[in-house]
C-alpha positions, 0 to 999 in steps of 0.5 A: 451505505455504499460509497459512490465515486465523487465527481469534482471540477478541476481545481486550482489547489491541492488537497494540501493547499486546501486543508492549510487554507482552512478548507474542508475538501469534499474529498476530506469529508468523504474520508471522514465519513468512511472512517466515522470521524470528524472532518476537521480531524482529517483536514488537520492531518492533511495540513500537517502532512500526516494524512494523504488523500491520493486523488488525481484531478483526472481520476473521474470515478474515485472514491476518496481514501485517506491514508495516515495518522489516526486513521484505519490501516490501509493496504495495496495490492500490486497488479501488473504484467512482466516480460513473461506474462499477462495482458489487459485481461489478466490485470482486469481480473486482478483488479476485480479480486483486489477490490472484491476482497477489500484492497484500498488501493492498487498499484500497476506495476506493468513492465510487459507490452502495451503498459499505456493501455494497461495503466489507462484501463485500470485507472478508468476501471478502478474506484480505489487510489491508483499508483504506478512506478513511472521509471519502469515506463521510461526505463523500458522505452529507452531500452526499446529506443537505444537498446540500454536503460543507462540511455534514459534521459531526465526528459524521458523520466519526467515525461513518463511521470507527467504521462501517468499523472495525466492519465489519473494515477493518484500516487507515484513511486519515485526513488528520489533517495537513490543518491550518489552518497547512498550509492557510496554507502553501498559501495563501502558496505556491500550487502548480501542481497545488494539492491531488490528494487527494480526502480532503484537498480535502473537508477543506480546503473543510471547514475553509475554509467553517466556519472551524474546525480539522480534527476528525481533528486536533482531536479526535484522541483520539476517533480513537484511541479508535475505532482502539484498540477495534478495533485499527484501524491509522491510516494517516496520510494525506498530503493535502498530498501533490504532484500534480506534480513542480513541487510536490514537497517544498514547505512544505504537504507538509513542514508536514503531515509535522511534524504527522504525525510528532507524531501517530505519537508520540500514537498509539503512546502510546495503543497504536494502530499507525501508519504515515504516507503520502508523495507523490505525484509526486517527481523521481528525485533527491528521493525518498531525501531524502523517504524519509530525512526521513519517517523521522526525523520519524515516528520510523521509522514504516512509510512507505506511498508512492503511486508515487512517480511520477517523471514527469508525462507517462506517462499510460497507463504510469504504472504504469511511472513509479510502479514506478521511484519505488517501487523507489527509495523502497523501497530507501531505506527506504519499507515499503509501496507503493500500486500506480499502474495504467495507468488512473491520471490516465485513467479508473477501472482494470478488472481488467486495469489491477489486474493490470498494476498489481500486477505493476509494483508487485511488481517494485519491491518485489522489486528493493528487497528485494534491494537492502536484503538482505531474507531470501530475496529474491535466492535467487528470482532465482538459481533463476530464473537456474539455471532458465534455464541449464537451459532448463527453461521449466516451471520459469521459468514457476513462478517467474515473476510471471505463469506464464500470461503467461510460457507465452503469450509463449514459445509466441508463435513455434514453435523447433525446439530447446530454446531460445526463438525469440529466438535459436533454434539460436544460443542463448548458453548452449546453445552454451557448454554444448556447446563448453566443457562447462560443466554447470549446478549445481542448487539 
């Protein structure tokens, strides 16, 4: 059964407040139905803050999605224009591809022209949660108006956040942990790659130039008021995330994480859902420790990781590097994987890059779900194995992540029998079936 968008009337209480009051909302029921679990489990997770349901009251065509402990690992696909390329048509096509290949959420990271038009079009067209980084708009508009990002005001930033919330954006990345203290840590131990977060870089420049604290941290209650009004989930951004392996798990990253742990508690107390973003570029042997550290410091808040990339030398193939790190991170407890495309570090991704990034991240998420024992995860693989044993190519295609691609590759070379062209008449399973009389069980 295909899920349908749920239409809700405006409510005075957020998902978190409803859950704390013992009420199971329609969104919680839908998440439970899609996950095949009890709705009370979802309610308890939302109440505790270990599950979030990004669902802006103004996103009318949204099919709710749950992210967090005990649920299947979710993936996000980044869309968006740059100052060099992209328009509303390119982003609508990327959105279509992302949804078609199984993304659970998208983020519009546009920094080119017509940001408002593109964001509103993405929200209107998307049945899955939409995220944004409002500081991009605030900073770019400050440049257009004054010639410099550092001339952005706190009001500019909060006005952009509220505009995105009013437009129906379900979660916003806000770099509240980029504080003067974190910058001092960065000064004390300079990095190889310094800071690779655009939002983090915007704020670092602003803080140093104006000799003031980060408005997102200093006026956090103002941010909470906006988020509560529209039931926007805060994605507490990692502006100090490592941009290369040499910078992983350093004092600046940990300083920011400690701050985010405090802000998670304040968000929960205010009735606002929050998740926490994580690195970045991390060596294989540090990934599990990073996840455990985040879960401990942030009281089990859903963890949203970019990759992580496990090597710095995979340009053009970073979707593979990111999928390796994502599988390890999710198996260790990360809840939400931001995809990485082959174009990472090289260019703005095109629709084919989006497809490859989504599929790579879905492989990582599913592999982790099998390891975590997520309900139904291994059943999918068993069905595929039985179809392979039967040499049922139509069923294999139906069960695959990319049915069209599956059929195309299978048909690449002609074969005389039922087996594929890899083994032809010497297919091991067909031979065993013939000589030992083993018959395949059916689901």
